[in-house]
Backbone as CSV, one residue per row, in Angstrom:
resi,resn,N_x,N_y,N_z,CA_x,CA_y,CA_z,C_x,C_y,C_z
1,MET,9.208,27.508,3.663,8.814,27.633,2.276,8.667,26.250,1.669
2,ALA,7.631,26.048,0.890,7.409,24.765,0.217,8.524,24.515,-0.782
3,ARG,8.763,23.257,-1.036,9.803,22.917,-1.998,9.166,22.329,-3.233
4,MET,9.939,22.298,-4.287,9.459,21.674,-5.512,9.230,20.196,-5.198
5,PRO,8.260,19.577,-5.845,8.000,18.169,-5.533,9.188,17.298,-5.889
6,ASN,9.471,16.383,-5.009,10.498,15.400,-5.269,9.849,14.026,-5.430
7,THR,8.908,13.712,-4.544,8.247,12.417,-4.574,6.832,12.572,-5.101
8,ILE,6.533,11.821,-6.150,5.206,11.846,-6.759,4.624,10.443,-6.690
9,PHE,3.405,10.343,-6.156,2.662,9.092,-6.195,1.796,9.152,-7.448
10,LEU,1.887,8.125,-8.271,1.181,8.063,-9.548,0.250,6.860,-9.559
11,ALA,-1.051,7.100,-9.780,-2.021,6.013,-9.908,-2.638,6.053,-11.298
12,GLU,-2.467,4.976,-12.041,-2.995,4.863,-13.405,-3.200,3.387,-13.681
13,ASP,-4.422,3.005,-14.075,-4.718,1.593,-14.287,-4.207,1.054,-15.611
14,ASP,-3.941,1.902,-16.572,-3.387,1.456,-17.849,-1.875,1.286,-17.684
15,ASP,-1.414,0.044,-17.782,0.003,-0.262,-17.537,0.946,0.539,-18.430
16,ASP,0.614,0.635,-19.722,1.484,1.352,-20.653,1.524,2.847,-20.344
17,MET,0.355,3.424,-20.043,0.296,4.851,-19.711,1.059,5.130,-18.421
18,ARG,0.877,4.258,-17.410,1.577,4.428,-16.135,3.091,4.347,-16.340
19,ALA,3.530,3.400,-17.150,4.964,3.241,-17.408,5.523,4.458,-18.140
20,LEU,4.782,4.966,-19.113,5.223,6.134,-19.873,5.339,7.370,-18.976
21,ILE,4.300,7.636,-18.190,4.320,8.808,-17.300,5.424,8.660,-16.265
22,SER,5.519,7.492,-15.687,6.535,7.240,-14.666,7.949,7.446,-15.208
23,LEU,8.219,6.896,-16.392,9.540,7.046,-17.012,9.848,8.522,-17.269
24,ALA,8.878,9.239,-17.814,9.098,10.658,-18.111,9.383,11.443,-16.833
25,LEU,8.623,11.182,-15.778,8.829,11.928,-14.528,10.141,11.541,-13.857
26,ARG,10.497,10.271,-13.938,11.799,9.854,-13.382,12.939,10.512,-14.158
27,ASN,12.794,10.603,-15.481,13.810,11.281,-16.282,13.903,12.762,-15.935
28,ASP,12.800,13.327,-15.433,12.801,14.724,-14.985,13.365,14.880,-13.578
29,GLY,13.723,13.764,-12.937,14.354,13.827,-11.630,13.448,13.548,-10.443
30,TYR,12.209,13.164,-10.692,11.283,12.873,-9.599,11.418,11.423,-9.137
31,ASP,11.169,11.206,-7.855,11.039,9.871,-7.289,9.566,9.509,-7.453
32,VAL,9.262,8.515,-8.269,7.881,8.163,-8.587,7.538,6.823,-7.954
33,ARG,6.453,6.812,-7.190,5.917,5.575,-6.618,4.636,5.272,-7.380
34,GLU,4.538,4.073,-7.915,3.430,3.720,-8.801,2.358,2.891,-8.100
35,ALA,1.115,3.153,-8.499,-0.028,2.361,-8.058,-0.877,2.043,-9.281
36,LYS,-1.423,0.840,-9.335,-2.203,0.431,-10.507,-3.667,0.845,-10.414
37,ASP,-4.095,1.322,-9.236,-5.472,1.779,-9.069,-5.584,2.612,-7.784
38,GLY,-6.793,3.102,-7.531,-7.003,3.960,-6.381,-6.784,3.262,-5.050
39,ALA,-7.190,1.999,-4.968,-7.001,1.246,-3.726,-5.511,1.092,-3.408
40,GLU,-4.724,0.794,-4.424,-3.277,0.655,-4.215,-2.654,2.007,-3.849
41,LEU,-3.166,3.086,-4.416,-2.683,4.418,-4.057,-2.980,4.717,-2.590
42,LEU,-4.188,4.397,-2.138,-4.528,4.614,-0.725,-3.643,3.772,0.190
43,GLU,-3.283,2.577,-0.271,-2.368,1.729,0.492,-0.979,2.377,0.585
44,LEU,-0.501,2.923,-0.530,0.784,3.636,-0.512,0.736,4.807,0.477
45,LEU,-0.376,5.536,0.455,-0.528,6.681,1.352,-0.585,6.243,2.803
46,ALA,-1.275,5.140,3.080,-1.347,4.629,4.452,0.038,4.238,4.947
47,ASN,0.815,3.588,4.102,2.177,3.204,4.473,3.065,4.426,4.668
48,ALA,2.842,5.465,3.881,3.660,6.676,3.967,3.284,7.544,5.168
49,SER,2.080,7.353,5.700,1.624,8.217,6.786,2.460,8.069,8.048
50,SER,3.127,6.939,8.200,3.941,6.716,9.400,5.300,7.391,9.333
51,SER,5.683,7.870,8.173,6.995,8.502,8.021,6.885,9.759,7.164
52,PRO,7.119,10.931,7.769,7.046,12.168,6.986,7.976,12.168,5.769
53,MET,9.081,11.477,5.855,10.024,11.439,4.731,9.491,10.595,3.569
54,ALA,8.530,9.708,3.832,7.986,8.840,2.793,6.737,9.433,2.144
55,ARG,6.264,10.556,2.662,5.051,11.172,2.135,5.305,11.783,0.759
56,PRO,4.284,11.738,-0.097,4.457,12.351,-1.418,4.365,13.873,-1.340
57,ASP,5.012,14.528,-2.268,4.893,15.974,-2.411,3.743,16.306,-3.353
58,LEU,3.355,15.316,-4.166,2.326,15.502,-5.174,1.746,14.139,-5.536
59,ILE,0.445,14.134,-5.856,-0.212,12.921,-6.334,-0.756,13.203,-7.729
60,VAL,-0.504,12.269,-8.645,-1.088,12.315,-9.983,-1.910,11.036,-10.112
61,THR,-3.211,11.199,-10.366,-4.061,10.024,-10.440,-5.074,10.131,-11.570
62,ASP,-5.303,8.999,-12.204,-6.341,8.896,-13.213,-7.687,8.987,-12.506
63,VAL,-8.711,9.434,-13.218,-10.044,9.520,-12.632,-10.738,8.168,-12.708
64,LEU,-10.831,7.588,-13.891,-11.566,6.341,-14.063,-10.641,5.141,-13.919
65,MET,-10.757,4.480,-12.769,-9.990,3.274,-12.495,-10.933,2.274,-11.839
66,PRO,-10.673,0.996,-12.019,-11.536,0.001,-11.382,-11.420,0.089,-9.856
67,GLY,-12.517,-0.181,-9.200,-12.516,-0.192,-7.742,-12.658,1.186,-7.147
68,TYR,-11.572,1.861,-6.977,-11.533,3.167,-6.331,-11.080,4.205,-7.344
69,SER,-11.946,5.125,-7.685,-11.629,6.120,-8.708,-10.711,7.215,-8.162
70,GLY,-10.175,7.996,-9.065,-9.372,9.144,-8.664,-10.179,10.136,-7.847
71,LEU,-11.459,10.324,-8.199,-12.323,11.205,-7.408,-12.569,10.611,-6.023
72,GLY,-12.658,9.294,-5.932,-12.799,8.634,-4.627,-11.574,8.845,-3.766
73,VAL,-10.410,8.745,-4.372,-9.161,9.013,-3.646,-9.143,10.460,-3.172
74,LEU,-9.514,11.370,-4.058,-9.536,12.791,-3.712,-10.506,13.047,-2.563
75,ALA,-11.671,12.412,-2.585,-12.643,12.563,-1.501,-12.071,12.037,-0.186
76,ALA,-11.380,10.902,-0.238,-10.765,10.340,0.970,-9.696,11.283,1.522
77,LEU,-8.896,11.862,0.648,-7.868,12.813,1.079,-8.511,14.065,1.668
78,HIS,-9.594,14.500,1.037,-10.313,15.695,1.480,-10.843,15.520,2.903
79,LYS,-11.284,14.308,3.236,-11.842,14.010,4.558,-10.764,13.770,5.618
80,SER,-9.556,13.513,5.172,-8.479,13.165,6.109,-7.561,14.351,6.358
81,ALA,-6.514,14.089,7.050,-5.536,15.132,7.385,-4.479,15.330,6.310
82,TRP,-4.625,14.652,5.175,-3.635,14.784,4.117,-3.796,16.120,3.414
83,HIS,-2.699,16.831,3.293,-2.671,18.095,2.553,-1.555,18.001,1.526
84,VAL,-1.891,17.384,0.420,-0.925,17.201,-0.670,-1.640,17.552,-1.967
85,PRO,-0.992,18.307,-2.834,-1.638,18.648,-4.109,-1.911,17.399,-4.946
86,VAL,-3.061,17.418,-5.620,-3.460,16.295,-6.466,-3.770,16.817,-7.868
87,ILE,-3.167,16.158,-8.854,-3.476,16.415,-10.257,-4.241,15.204,-10.766
88,LEU,-5.427,15.445,-11.298,-6.228,14.376,-11.883,-6.008,14.348,-13.389
89,ILE,-5.921,13.131,-13.934,-5.877,12.972,-15.380,-7.121,12.200,-15.790
90,THR,-7.755,12.641,-16.862,-9.021,12.027,-17.258,-9.236,12.086,-18.760
91,ALA,-9.897,11.061,-19.265,-10.291,11.041,-20.674,-11.670,11.660,-20.844
92,ARG,-12.376,11.856,-19.740,-13.727,12.419,-19.800,-13.668,13.925,-19.949
93,ARG,-14.463,14.437,-20.856,-14.552,15.880,-21.087,-15.793,16.445,-20.401
94,ASP,-16.202,15.799,-19.362,-17.414,16.124,-18.624,-17.138,17.263,-17.635
95,ASP,-17.911,18.344,-17.738,-17.740,19.459,-16.809,-17.990,19.032,-15.366
96,GLY,-18.831,18.009,-15.177,-19.109,17.515,-13.829,-17.871,16.952,-13.159
97,VAL,-17.021,16.267,-13.924,-15.780,15.716,-13.367,-14.878,16.847,-12.898
98,VAL,-14.719,17.857,-13.729,-13.867,18.995,-13.368,-14.452,19.719,-12.159
99,SER,-15.764,19.911,-12.137,-16.429,20.571,-11.018,-16.246,19.781,-9.727
100,ASP,-16.468,18.465,-9.788,-16.272,17.619,-8.607,-14.814,17.647,-8.151
101,ALA,-13.910,17.598,-9.106,-12.483,17.624,-8.776,-12.117,18.916,-8.050
102,ARG,-12.578,20.038,-8.545,-12.286,21.332,-7.909,-12.911,21.409,-6.519
103,ARG,-14.169,20.935,-6.400,-14.866,20.962,-5.111,-14.110,20.137,-4.066
104,LEU,-13.512,19.043,-4.511,-12.780,18.164,-3.603,-11.327,18.598,-3.399
105,GLY,-10.918,19.663,-4.071,-9.591,20.225,-3.818,-8.505,19.858,-4.802
106,ALA,-8.850,19.335,-5.969,-7.815,19.023,-6.959,-7.074,20.293,-7.348
107,ALA,-5.781,20.182,-7.460,-4.959,21.328,-7.853,-5.042,21.578,-9.353
108,ALA,-5.254,20.512,-10.123,-5.325,20.641,-11.580,-5.990,19.407,-12.165
109,VAL,-6.549,19.570,-13.362,-7.116,18.463,-14.126,-6.488,18.513,-15.512
110,VAL,-5.904,17.402,-15.937,-5.280,17.295,-17.248,-6.086,16.285,-18.058
111,HIS,-6.512,16.685,-19.240,-7.358,15.838,-20.065,-6.540,14.979,-21.022
112,LYS,-6.906,13.688,-21.105,-6.314,12.763,-22.070,-7.003,12.974,-23.407
113,PRO,-6.355,12.738,-24.492,-4.910,12.504,-24.561,-4.164,13.801,-24.304
114,PHE,-3.014,13.677,-23.676,-2.223,14.858,-23.377,-0.780,14.616,-23.772
115,ASP,-0.115,15.696,-24.049,1.314,15.678,-24.288,1.973,15.657,-22.902
116,LEU,3.060,14.947,-22.753,3.728,14.900,-21.447,4.109,16.299,-20.960
117,ASP,4.349,17.214,-21.885,4.658,18.585,-21.472,3.459,19.255,-20.801
118,ASP,2.231,18.847,-21.159,1.041,19.362,-20.474,1.062,18.954,-19.003
119,LEU,1.426,17.705,-18.746,1.512,17.228,-17.365,2.655,17.924,-16.632
120,ARG,3.784,18.065,-17.292,4.912,18.770,-16.674,4.525,20.203,-16.305
121,THR,3.809,20.878,-17.189,3.355,22.244,-16.932,2.430,22.280,-15.723
122,ALA,1.518,21.322,-15.641,0.609,21.256,-14.494,1.377,21.030,-13.201
123,ILE,2.380,20.161,-13.235,3.195,19.895,-12.044,3.929,21.160,-11.617
124,LEU,4.543,21.842,-12.563,5.259,23.077,-12.226,4.303,24.146,-11.718
125,SER,3.131,24.246,-12.314,2.138,25.229,-11.883,1.678,24.952,-10.460
126,VAL,1.403,23.693,-10.158,0.985,23.313,-8.807,2.106,23.596,-7.822
127,SER,3.342,23.322,-8.213,4.489,23.565,-7.346,4.646,25.044,-7.032
128,VAL,4.512,25.885,-8.046,4.632,27.332,-7.853,3.489,27.833,-6.966
129,ASP,2.264,27.356,-7.220,1.120,27.756,-6.404,1.324,27.366,-4.945
130,SER,1.856,26.151,-4.713,2.108,25.680,-3.344,3.157,26.551,-2.664
131,GLN,4.175,26.947,-3.407,5.216,27.806,-2.838,4.646,29.170,-2.482
132,LEU,3.800,29.718,-3.333,3.204,31.019,-3.066,2.290,30.984,-1.845
133,GLU,1.525,29.888,-1.686,0.658,29.747,-0.527,1.462,29.641,0.764
134,ALA,2.658,29.056,0.694,3.481,28.873,1.888,4.147,30.172,2.330
135,CYS,4.244,31.138,1.438,4.914,32.404,1.764,4.048,33.298,2.632
């Protein structure tokens, strides 16, 4: 049976937003590994691939980041052997972003600005869905 997420990889290029989300999730009891952009997130994932204990249970990533976008990360995960739920956060209200995210396997999309409880709800929803799929 799947377990509730313990380790969350968080990619957000805005330092203040990343710090706020990270602090809130750590206060909720999660182990949060931070990345400042998509390339750094892929580096974290590459380092974690050698150890099952270091792998994330969930990824939360911004869509628009310099270099490697959240959708780019999602596409890379989609092409690889990684099977980890991904929640995208975005300021864009574009239906194309949501459509692309769903096509690439995003578990949820949370629109900015958001209340931290919106993100918490998405995390819990993804966790419950993952548990149901494992049964």
